[in-house]
N, C-alpha and C positions, 0 to 999 in steps of 0.2 A: 762559484767559478764556472760550473756547467752552464748556468743561466747566461752569464755574460758571454761565454764562448759561443753559445747557440745564437745569441743576438748578433755577435760579430760575424759569424758565418752567414747568417741571413742577410745582413747589411752588405757584405762584400759580394755575395752572389747577386744581389739585386743591382749593385753598382756595376758589375761586369755586364749584366744583361742590358742595362738601360743607358750605358755611357760608352762613348768611343775612347774615353780616357782610361789609362791603365795605371795601376798602383802596385805593380810587382816589386818595386824597390822602395815602397813607402809603408813601413810597418805601422799598423794601426792597432791601438789597444782600447778595449772597453772594460771598465771596472765599475763595480757597484759598491758605494760607500756612503754612509750617512743618509741613506734614503734617496740617493740620486745616482744616475748613470754618468760616468765621466768618459768622454771620448778624447783620446790623446794620440799624438803622432805628428808626422810631417807629411804634407802632400805637395804636389808640384804647382798648384795654382788655385785661385779662388773658386773656380768652378768645381773642382774636386772637393774642396772643403765644404762648400755650401750644399752640394749634392749628398755628401756623406752624412752631414748633420740632418738633412731632411729624411734620409733613409733610416738613420738611427732612431729618429723621433717616431717614424712610422712603425717601427718594430719594438718600441720600448714599452708598450702597453700603458702609456700615460705617465711613466715615471719621469720625474724632473731630470733635465739634461744639463750637464756641465760641459761646455765646449772648450777643449784645450788643444784642438787641432791648429797647427801652424803651417803656413805656406813657406816652402823653401825660399830662402833669400840668398841668391848667389849672383855676384860675390857679396858677402855680408858687409854692411857698413855700420858704423857706430850710431848709437841713439841720437847723439847730438847732430850728426850730419843728416840723418833721416828727418829729424824734426825741422831742421833748417830748410831742407828741400821741400817738404810739405808746406811750410809756411810761405815760402817763396811762390809756390804754385797758387796758393790761395790769394796772395797779394796780387798776382798777375791775372787772375780770373775775373772777367767782367762782372759776373753775377755776384761777386763778393766785394765789389768796389766800395759799397757803403757799410761794410762790416768792419767792426773792430777786430783786428787779428792779433793774437798774443800766444806766447809759448810758456809752458811750465818747465823751468830749468832748475834742477836740484831743489825743488820745493818753492822756488821763487817765481813770481809772475813777471815776464818780460813783455812789455807792450811794443808791438812792431808797427802798428798803425792805429791811431786814435787813442782814446782814453775810456775807462770803464764808465765814466759819466755819459759818454755818447752812446753806449750800448742800447739804452732804452729808447732812443729817439726814433721817431717814425721813419720807416724805410731802412732802418739800420739793424744791427744785431751784433753778436760777438761770437767768434770761434776761437776756442782755446785748444792748443795742441800739446799733448803729453805723449812721450814715447818711453817705453820700458821694455827692454829685451826685444825690440823690433815690433812690439804691439803698440799700435797707435790708438789713443783715446781722444775723442773729440767731445768737448763740453761747451756749454754756452747756449745761445738761442739764435734761431734763424726765422725767416718770415714765411717759409713755405716748405712743403715736403720735397719739392724739386731741389731746393737749396740743400736740404738735409742729405738727400741721396747723392747729389753732386759732390758734396764734401767727402762722403765715403769713397766715391770713385776716385777722386783726386788723391786720397791717401793710398788706395790700392794701386794706383798707377805709379807710385813713387818707388823706385827700386830700393830694396831692403825692407819693405813693409811685410811683416809676417802675419798680421791680423789687424782688424779695425773694430774698435768698440765705439759705436756712435751713440752718444748720450745727449746730442743736441736736442733742445726743446723747441717746440713750435709756438711762436707768439705772433698773432693769435693762433689758437688751436685750429686744426684743419682735419676733416674726416678723410681717411684714406680709402682708396678703391682703385679699380682698373684704370679709370681715366687719369688719376694722379700718377700711377706707375708709368703709363704711356707717356705722359708729359715729361716726367723726370728722365726717362730713358732717351727721349728725343733730345733733351737738353744735354745729357751726357754724351751722346753720339756726336752732336754738333760741337761739343767742346773738345772731343778727342781728335787730334790732328791725324791720327793713324787710320781713320775711317772716313769714307765719304757718306755722310749721313743722308744726303739726298737720294742715294741709290738703295736705301734700306727702308723697308716698311715694317711697322710695329703693330702687332695685335695683342691685346691683353684680355684674357678671359679667366675669371676666378683667380686673379693674381698670377696666372701662368702666362709667360711671355712667349710669343711666336715671332721670330724674325724671318723676313723674306726679302727678295730682291736679288740684285746681281752686283758682284764686286770683281775686281781684277785679279786678286790673289787669294790664296788659301790663308795667308797670314792676316789679311784684312777681314776675311770671313770669321776667323777664329777670334780676332780682337773684338769684333762686334758682339760675339757671344760672351766674351769675358766682361765686356762693359755691362751687359745685362745682368750677369751674375754679381757684379759689384753692388747692385742695388739692394737695399734692405727690404725685408718683409715681402718677398716674392715667393711664389709656389714652385717655380721652375722655369726653365728656358728650353725652347725647341728652336733649333737653328735650321731653317730651310733656305738660307741664302745660297745662291749658286755662284760658282766661280766661272767667269767668262773672260778670257784674255782679250 
């Protein structure tokens, strides 16, 4: 108990130092069981979740980490409605026009576009959406890391989503790196109607994203940062975007 309390104090102190985000009304718990640290609780947004997990990992002395942090979903919606909304967004997104889209409903697979026989065709792929308790799981295969990361962002953008588990495989395999992260974020910003992607510059170094440029509102500035945090396998986000009315 003393060990986990000490880790929690270190993590929360680091979070307060390094972030403009506040967690005064978000109780976080860290426990050690079965040889792994479990981080649980509820946070206001994806940026808080990703930052807390990174800080916990940094203070965990290499112990395995189980992520049970969930993002507040208000107003909450049912799993079926959330699944439907995510699938509709995927169906409407140009980058997934050649993908088979399907949903797992009460253990049964429902095909929303295409057939499983088409999933392996050149230029195609398959995205299967499952939702359980607001946690979205994406399985199947896509053709690039940008597609994989965009799928995560689309799930996070959907109201009611509390977490995203992205298990999409890459076919063919693709090496990840700073350039791939930059390309993926550029695509995500271009896809998000709430930001003006042309006014934002992206720099990625050692998987850490730095955003710069000028936007018209604080809401747009913050949304661009949230879009960056939606990406998988990044080291952090620095937001240097300026607001100029």
